[in-house]
N, C-alpha and C positions, 0 to 999 in steps of 0.2 A: 231354454233349448228346443222345444218343439217350434215355438215361434220362429226361431231361426231358420229350422228345416223348411217350414212353409214358405217363409219369406224367399229363400233361395229358389225354392220350386217355382214360386209365382213369377219371378224375375226371368228364370230361365225359360218359362213357357211363354211370358211375353217376348222374350228376345226370337223365339221359334216363330211366332205369328209375325213379328217385324220382319224377319228374314223371307218369310213367304210373301210379305208385301213387296219387298225389294225385287225378290225373284219374278213375282208377277208383273211387276211394271217392265220389266225387261222384255216381256213377251208382246210384240208389238200387235196392235189391233189396226184397223183401217185408218184411224186418227192419228194425227201426229202429236206427240208431245215432247218436250225437250228432255225430260228424264230418260228417253230411249237412248240417247247418246252418251249417259252419264258413266257408262263403264268403258267407253273407248279411250285408249291411250294413244298419244301422238309421241313420235321421234323428235324430241326438242333439243338440238344441240347434243346429240349423243346419249341423251337420258330419257326416259319414257315418263310422260306426265299426262295426267287426265286433261281431255279435251277442254274442259270448262277453264283450265288455266292458261290456255293459248288462244281461246277464240270466245267470242260472246255467241251464244247458243239461244235464238229466239224462235217463235213460230211467225212464219210469214202469213199463213191462212191455216185453216183447219187441217190441210192435207200436204203441208208443206213446211220442213224446219229450215230456218235460215241460219247459217253459221258464218261468222264473219271474224277470221283470224286478225289479232292485234298487229302481226307483222306480215306485210306482203309475201315475204319469200317462204312463209308457212303455209300458204295455200295449197300447194301440191302436197305437201305432207299431210295436212289435215284430210284433203280429198282422198289421198290413198288409206289411210287409216279408216275412214268410213266405209270405203268401198271394200276393205280387206276385212271388216267386222263381219260376225256372223249373222247380221241383221237381214243381208239381202237388199242393200240399199244401194241405188245407183246416183250418187251426187254430180250436179252440175255446176260448172262454176260460170259466173257472169260478172267479170271485173273483179271487185274485191269481195263480192260476196259468193258464198257456195251455198246452193239451194239443195236440199234433199227431199225429193218427192216420196210421199208415201204410196207405194202402189197398192192397187185395190186387191183384197184377198179373194182368192177363189175358194169356192165351197170345200174343196179338197184340203187346201191349206187351213181352212178355218177348223176343220176336223182335226187334222195333225196337232194344231196349236192347242186344241181343248184337250187332247191327250197329255200333252207336254204339261199344260196347266194341271191336269189331275194327278199326274206324277209329283208335280213340285207339292200339291196340296197333301198327297199321301205321305211325302217324306215329312211335311210338318207335324202331321198327326202322330207319326211314328216318333219324331222328336219329343213332342209333349207327352206321348206315354212313356218314352225313356226316362224323362225327367220324373214323371209319377213313380215310376218303379224303383229309381234310385232312391226317391224321398221316403217311399214307404220301407225301404231296406234300413234306412238310416232310423227310422221311427221304431223298427223291430230292434235294431241294435241298441237304441235308447231304453226299450223295455227289457231287453236281455240284461243290460247293465244297470237295471233298476233305477235309471234316472228319471223315471216318468211311470204314472199308473197306468194299468190296463184301460181304464175310462179314457184318460187323457189320449193314450195312444189311438183307440177307436174313434174318438171325435176328431183327432188329426186325420186319420184315414179318410174319414166321411168329407171333411173340408177340403182336402186333397182331390178326392174324387168331384167335387163340385168345381174346383179350380179346373180340372182337367175337362170337365165337361163343358165349361165355359170357355176355354181356350179352343177346344175342337169346334164348338158351335162357331166361334169367331172364324176359323180357318175355312170352315164350310160357307159362312157367309161371305167371305172373300173369294173364295172358288165360284159361288154363285153370280157374284158380281163381275168377275173377269170373264165368265161364259157368256154373260148377257151382253157384255162389250165385243167379245169376239163375233158373235152372230149378228150383231147390229150391222146393217148394210150402210 
């Protein structure tokens, strides 16, 4: 019973860390990477589909993403989807290839992005702590219903705390990594 609670808490904490990784990948640095366009959806014959399903997304050079739609008539729709995204990118079409140059970040913009990254990290920490709280409540319920001993419950609380500390340390590590990426010129 206690192992189920710990396993569920561990999985939920890992999901919180993974979600943070995905959220941080969306925050652009000065460098180009194909994951930046992952969340962009294109209008494809009346339905909204991910960009990766209508085009080939590659890196042309460290500061440019190359997008090559599989159908020639999709070029304007793909270009519009990239331009309308909240990433502040300005794609340029040359023939059948759409080039998406990454503009250099100003110092002020870097500071704003770091604030955004800090908020994302804090949200992940709160999510991890909420998982710990829920698991602790489940453990207290097990003790109250006499399904485990006080010693087992105390040990489980300690293990949950170690798990929480580990997850929060991982969040902090990801935050520092992203900050370093943002401040690199």
